[in-house]
C-alpha positions as CSV (number, residue, x, y, z in Angstrom):
1,M,0.0,-0.1,0.0
2,S,1.3,3.4,-0.5
3,A,1.2,6.2,1.8
4,P,-1.1,9.2,1.2
5,S,0.6,12.0,-0.2
6,T,1.3,14.9,2.2
7,S,2.1,17.7,-0.4
8,S,-1.6,18.6,-1.3
9,P,-4.1,19.3,1.2
10,P,-7.5,17.5,1.2
11,L,-10.2,19.2,-0.8
12,Q,-12.5,20.0,1.9
13,A,-9.8,21.7,3.9
14,L,-9.2,23.8,0.9
15,A,-12.8,24.7,0.2
16,S,-13.1,25.7,3.8
17,A,-10.1,27.9,3.8
18,R,-11.3,29.5,0.3
19,R,-14.7,30.3,1.9
20,R,-13.2,32.0,4.9
21,S,-11.2,34.2,2.8
22,E,-14.4,35.2,0.7
23,R,-16.3,36.0,3.8
24,G,-17.6,39.7,3.6
25,D,-17.0,40.1,-0.2
26,A,-20.5,39.9,-0.9
27,L,-21.4,42.5,1.7
28,V,-18.5,44.8,0.3
29,E,-19.8,44.4,-3.1
30,A,-23.6,45.1,-2.1
31,L,-22.5,48.2,0.1
32,I,-20.5,49.5,-3.2
33,A,-23.5,48.9,-5.3
34,M,-25.6,50.7,-2.9
35,V,-23.4,53.9,-2.7
36,L,-23.1,53.9,-6.5
37,L,-27.1,53.7,-6.9
38,G,-27.3,56.4,-4.4
39,V,-25.0,58.8,-6.1
40,I,-26.7,58.1,-9.3
41,G,-30.1,58.6,-7.8
42,L,-29.0,62.0,-6.4
43,G,-27.9,63.0,-9.9
44,L,-31.0,62.4,-11.4
45,V,-33.0,64.0,-8.5
46,Y,-30.8,67.3,-9.2
47,A,-31.1,67.1,-12.9
48,V,-35.0,66.6,-12.8
49,S,-35.3,69.6,-10.0
50,R,-33.2,72.1,-12.5
51,A,-35.3,71.1,-15.5
52,M,-38.6,71.8,-13.3
53,V,-37.0,75.4,-12.3
54,A,-36.2,76.3,-15.9
55,Q,-39.6,75.0,-17.0
56,K,-41.2,77.5,-14.3
57,Y,-39.2,80.2,-15.6
58,Q,-40.1,79.5,-19.2
59,K,-43.9,79.3,-18.4
60,G,-43.5,82.9,-16.6
61,Q,-42.1,84.4,-19.4
62,S,-44.4,82.8,-21.8
63,L,-47.4,84.2,-19.8
64,A,-45.9,87.6,-19.9
65,I,-45.2,87.6,-23.3
66,Q,-48.9,86.7,-23.9
67,G,-50.0,89.6,-21.8
68,I,-47.8,91.9,-23.8
69,R,-49.3,90.8,-27.1
70,A,-52.8,91.1,-25.8
71,D,-51.8,94.8,-24.7
72,L,-50.4,95.6,-28.1
73,Q,-53.3,93.9,-30.0
74,G,-55.9,95.5,-27.8
75,A,-54.5,99.2,-27.7
76,G,-52.1,99.3,-30.6
77,V,-48.5,99.7,-30.9
78,A,-48.3,103.6,-30.5
79,N,-51.1,103.7,-27.8
80,G,-49.3,105.9,-24.9
81,C,-46.5,107.2,-27.2
82,P,-46.1,110.7,-27.6
83,A,-46.6,112.6,-30.9
84,T,-42.8,113.1,-30.9
85,G,-40.0,112.1,-28.6
86,A,-39.9,109.7,-26.0
87,S,-41.8,108.7,-23.0
88,T,-41.9,106.0,-20.1
89,S,-44.6,104.7,-18.6
90,T,-45.1,101.9,-15.6
91,S,-48.2,99.7,-15.4
92,N,-49.4,96.4,-14.2
93,L,-49.6,93.4,-16.6
94,S,-52.4,90.9,-15.9
95,L,-51.4,87.3,-16.8
96,G,-55.0,85.8,-16.2
97,G,-56.7,84.9,-13.2
98,N,-55.1,86.5,-10.0
99,L,-51.5,86.5,-11.6
100,Q,-49.8,89.8,-12.5
101,V,-46.7,91.2,-13.0
102,T,-46.2,94.9,-11.4
103,G,-43.9,97.7,-12.3
104,V,-43.8,96.8,-16.3
105,Q,-42.0,99.8,-17.8
106,K,-43.1,100.5,-21.4
107,T,-40.8,102.8,-23.4
108,C,-41.9,104.6,-26.3
109,T,-39.6,106.3,-28.9
110,I,-40.9,108.1,-32.0
111,T,-38.4,108.3,-34.8
112,A,-39.1,110.5,-37.9
113,V,-38.6,108.4,-40.9
114,T,-39.0,109.0,-44.7
115,V,-40.7,106.2,-47.0
116,T,-40.1,106.4,-50.7
117,V,-42.3,104.5,-53.1
118,N,-42.1,104.9,-56.8
119,G,-39.9,107.9,-56.6
120,V,-42.4,109.6,-54.1
121,A,-41.2,110.5,-50.6
122,K,-43.3,111.0,-47.6
123,P,-42.4,111.7,-44.0
124,A,-43.7,109.2,-41.4
125,S,-43.2,108.6,-37.8
126,L,-42.1,105.1,-36.5
127,P,-42.9,104.1,-32.9
128,L,-40.2,102.0,-31.2
129,V,-41.8,100.2,-28.3
130,Q,-40.0,98.3,-25.3
131,Y,-41.4,96.5,-22.5
132,A,-39.2,95.6,-19.6
133,A,-40.1,93.4,-16.6
134,D,-38.0,92.8,-13.9
135,A,-39.5,89.9,-11.6
136,D,-36.8,87.4,-10.3
137,T,-39.2,85.1,-9.0
138,L,-41.3,84.7,-12.1
139,F,-38.9,85.1,-14.7
140,G,-35.7,84.0,-13.4
141,P,-32.6,86.2,-12.9
142,G,-32.3,89.6,-14.9
143,T,-35.1,91.4,-16.8
144,L,-37.4,90.2,-19.4
145,T,-37.3,92.7,-22.2
146,V,-39.4,92.7,-25.5
147,S,-39.0,95.3,-28.0
148,N,-39.9,95.9,-31.8
């Protein structure tokens, strides 16, 4: 009979040593996965919140533009402008319901121009109208300016 070889450990002892060295590996891997998922989740929440803020500002600007258009269509471009020179007036802009922007400045400047058609020149007045609204909470930082 031959004597058992002492150079290689039995398989059961080898498997037991291997399991002992891998103890906690799955826990560490799960912890790293949770941290990565948390970081990705925070990034997504930040991106969605920034998109919602941008959408809020865009909606406010769109409502203000609609109010300015309604004012121009109802009263006309030159309404409130002087016959010559420039003037500035401040008013409130209704955006529907109980929403309004206060302190909207309307600046009118009348410019004399000459219009020539088929060699016939006629003097005319050109109104340049500019609306400016400064409302950080509704439009975002800065001033919303609309002019022709």
